[in-house]
Backbone as CSV, one residue per row, in Angstrom:
resi,resn,N_x,N_y,N_z,CA_x,CA_y,CA_z,C_x,C_y,C_z
1,MET,102.925,102.461,111.684,103.648,103.446,110.964,104.942,102.824,110.340
2,ALA,105.194,103.378,109.242,106.510,103.052,108.398,107.681,103.558,109.280
3,ARG,108.814,102.693,109.060,110.152,103.189,109.671,110.486,104.623,108.983
4,GLN,110.878,105.483,109.776,111.371,106.834,109.255,112.661,106.829,108.744
5,VAL,112.665,107.498,107.673,114.195,107.717,107.042,115.010,108.734,107.799
6,GLU,116.172,108.288,107.867,117.190,109.052,108.879,118.419,109.444,108.013
7,ASP,118.606,108.968,106.799,119.525,109.371,105.873,119.125,110.584,105.134
8,PRO,119.876,111.771,105.123,119.487,112.917,104.398,119.452,112.669,102.852
9,ASP,120.398,111.860,102.232,120.263,111.558,100.960,118.904,110.893,100.558
10,LEU,118.619,109.789,101.441,117.323,109.012,101.150,116.073,109.969,101.391
11,ALA,116.214,110.852,102.217,115.120,111.950,102.608,114.924,112.827,101.256
12,PHE,116.042,113.040,100.668,115.775,114.144,99.473,115.358,113.388,98.334
13,ARG,115.711,112.096,98.228,115.238,111.160,97.154,113.626,111.060,97.404
14,LEU,113.314,110.980,98.730,111.710,110.900,98.981,111.012,111.981,98.633
15,ALA,111.655,113.239,98.865,111.037,114.415,98.733,110.970,114.585,97.014
16,ARG,111.930,114.188,96.338,111.946,114.302,94.869,110.674,113.463,94.378
17,ALA,110.599,112.214,94.949,109.525,111.228,94.472,108.174,111.938,94.860
18,ILE,107.964,112.460,95.904,106.626,113.064,96.357,106.388,114.278,95.288
19,ILE,107.296,115.019,94.953,107.225,116.212,94.102,107.106,115.761,92.611
20,SER,107.623,114.763,92.383,107.348,114.113,91.058,106.036,113.527,90.768
21,ASP,105.415,112.998,91.767,104.032,112.490,91.792,102.897,113.733,91.809
22,ILE,103.348,114.615,92.565,102.351,115.897,92.545,102.448,116.477,91.047
23,ALA,103.601,116.696,90.548,103.875,117.274,89.191,103.069,116.521,88.179
24,LEU,103.377,115.082,88.121,102.707,114.131,87.206,101.289,114.313,87.373
25,TYR,100.534,114.285,88.453,99.102,114.202,88.586,98.419,115.461,88.422
26,ASN,99.319,116.617,88.415,98.662,117.975,88.333,99.313,118.716,87.181
27,GLN,99.672,117.993,86.007,100.347,118.738,84.988,99.753,120.070,84.500
28,ASP,98.252,120.045,84.460,97.645,121.274,83.988,97.772,122.320,85.128
29,LYS,97.732,122.029,86.206,97.908,123.060,87.342,99.372,123.681,87.387
30,VAL,100.283,122.887,87.157,101.654,123.106,86.970,102.053,124.179,85.862
31,SER,101.443,123.757,84.646,101.518,124.638,83.428,100.852,126.029,83.824
32,GLU,99.598,125.919,84.227,98.887,127.258,84.663,99.697,127.910,85.645
33,GLY,100.357,127.363,86.675,100.852,128.059,87.793,102.270,128.587,87.181
34,ILE,102.949,127.840,86.384,104.049,128.581,85.610,103.718,129.824,84.888
35,LYS,102.766,129.636,83.934,102.315,130.648,83.128,101.921,131.916,83.785
36,ASN,101.210,131.840,84.895,100.584,133.028,85.699,101.256,133.213,86.820
37,ASP,102.639,132.686,87.126,103.273,132.837,88.222,102.669,132.813,89.650
38,ASN,101.786,131.737,89.545,101.223,131.413,91.131,101.008,129.954,91.376
39,ILE,102.161,129.330,90.806,102.173,127.960,91.084,101.990,127.505,92.692
40,PHE,102.534,128.253,93.565,102.386,127.820,94.826,101.195,128.143,95.430
41,ASP,100.351,128.910,95.002,98.930,129.264,95.282,98.048,128.106,94.685
42,ILE,98.320,127.769,93.303,97.481,126.821,92.644,97.737,125.424,93.334
43,LEU,98.793,125.042,93.657,99.144,123.770,94.172,99.505,123.581,95.745
44,ALA,98.702,124.709,96.342,98.798,124.840,97.938,98.559,123.518,98.642
45,ASP,97.292,123.135,98.252,96.788,121.909,98.906,97.678,120.737,98.567
46,GLU,98.032,120.348,97.446,98.895,119.449,96.845,100.112,119.439,97.600
47,LEU,100.851,120.600,97.678,102.072,120.696,98.295,102.124,120.503,99.818
48,GLN,101.063,121.052,100.440,100.874,120.845,101.739,100.689,119.415,102.029
49,GLU,99.857,118.740,101.516,99.672,117.134,101.625,101.097,116.368,101.393
50,GLY,101.724,116.804,100.412,103.131,116.232,100.315,104.026,116.528,101.358
51,ARG,104.044,117.732,101.817,104.892,118.063,102.904,104.622,117.225,104.038
52,GLU,103.398,117.171,104.413,102.858,116.471,105.513,103.379,114.821,105.476
53,HIS,103.162,114.319,104.357,103.566,113.079,104.120,105.194,112.874,104.319
54,PHE,105.864,113.858,103.779,107.357,113.814,103.883,107.823,113.962,105.488
55,ARG,107.098,114.728,106.162,107.513,114.980,107.574,107.122,113.577,108.439
56,GLU,106.027,113.072,107.994,105.716,111.749,108.651,106.716,110.666,108.405
57,ARG,107.357,110.838,107.200,108.301,109.629,106.849,109.746,110.018,107.043
58,VAL,110.130,111.055,107.507,111.483,111.613,107.461,111.858,112.018,109.100
59,ALA,112.796,111.575,109.727,113.122,111.772,111.145,113.465,113.232,111.291
60,GLU,112.930,113.737,112.356,113.053,115.332,112.671,114.542,115.592,112.896
61,LYS,115.318,114.659,113.138,116.830,114.917,113.463,117.487,115.358,112.351
62,ILE,117.045,115.076,111.174,117.784,115.456,109.876,117.813,116.968,109.727
63,ASP,119.065,117.544,109.700,119.100,118.921,109.475,118.572,119.466,108.381
64,ASN,117.963,120.537,108.415,117.302,121.211,107.159,116.219,120.256,106.514
65,ARG,115.527,119.569,107.223,114.678,118.718,106.767,113.543,119.268,105.658
66,ASP,113.032,120.571,106.096,111.984,121.242,105.342,112.702,121.838,104.115
67,GLN,113.978,122.158,104.336,114.743,122.591,103.027,114.835,121.789,102.064
68,LEU,115.038,120.390,102.495,115.146,119.336,101.521,113.976,119.198,100.682
69,PHE,112.712,119.501,101.325,111.429,119.326,100.492,111.356,120.529,99.750
70,ASP,111.594,121.688,100.034,111.614,122.817,99.259,112.550,122.801,97.900
71,ARG,113.876,122.428,98.172,114.628,122.120,97.063,114.317,121.080,96.075
72,ALA,113.592,120.081,96.581,112.958,119.169,95.699,111.892,119.896,94.732
73,ILE,111.000,120.591,95.292,110.004,121.503,94.661,110.824,122.136,93.353
74,VAL,111.943,123.029,93.558,112.507,123.778,92.773,113.207,122.731,91.683
75,ASP,113.926,121.631,92.172,114.765,120.818,91.191,113.679,119.982,90.365
76,VAL,112.573,119.536,90.944,111.763,118.575,90.079,110.716,119.287,89.339
77,MET,110.082,120.136,90.119,108.812,120.866,89.491,109.130,122.139,88.777
78,ILE,109.851,122.938,89.300,110.098,124.460,88.666,111.125,124.235,87.606
79,LYS,112.163,123.597,87.743,113.268,123.542,86.695,112.752,122.814,85.496
80,GLN,111.981,121.832,85.794,111.534,120.881,84.534,110.443,121.740,83.836
81,ALA,109.852,122.756,84.387,108.766,123.445,83.822,109.386,124.628,83.053
82,GLY,110.728,124.731,82.815,111.412,125.890,82.234,111.124,125.942,80.707
83,LYS,110.506,125.016,80.153,110.063,124.986,78.637,108.741,125.677,78.588
84,ILE,108.091,125.896,79.706,106.625,126.383,79.572,106.792,128.036,79.419
85,GLU,106.086,128.478,78.654,106.240,130.070,78.441,105.679,130.794,79.529
86,SER,106.695,131.743,80.100,106.217,132.435,81.304,106.884,133.746,81.256
87,SER,106.243,134.653,81.821,106.987,136.010,82.122,107.906,135.818,83.234
88,ILE,107.927,135.062,84.013,109.026,134.762,85.106,110.263,134.392,84.455
89,TRP,110.436,133.774,83.280,111.942,133.525,82.927,112.252,134.475,82.115
């Protein structure tokens, strides 16, 4: 097993990298999910797999570990999709 990340800043960078990969390899799903306001449903499997990977790599002792991953979803995937037409904006 790889050494676990214990620095919150590095953990957040890892979360952003994981979400970037998910968004990159699922561009059509991201667009569809933003347009139809169901991005979390459409990407449920991918996001769950990413979250599991994040939890394996990041030490439990980091405060708000899960919130770091959730914040990365918003920062990387949702904000960058702001140019996609949607009724949610």
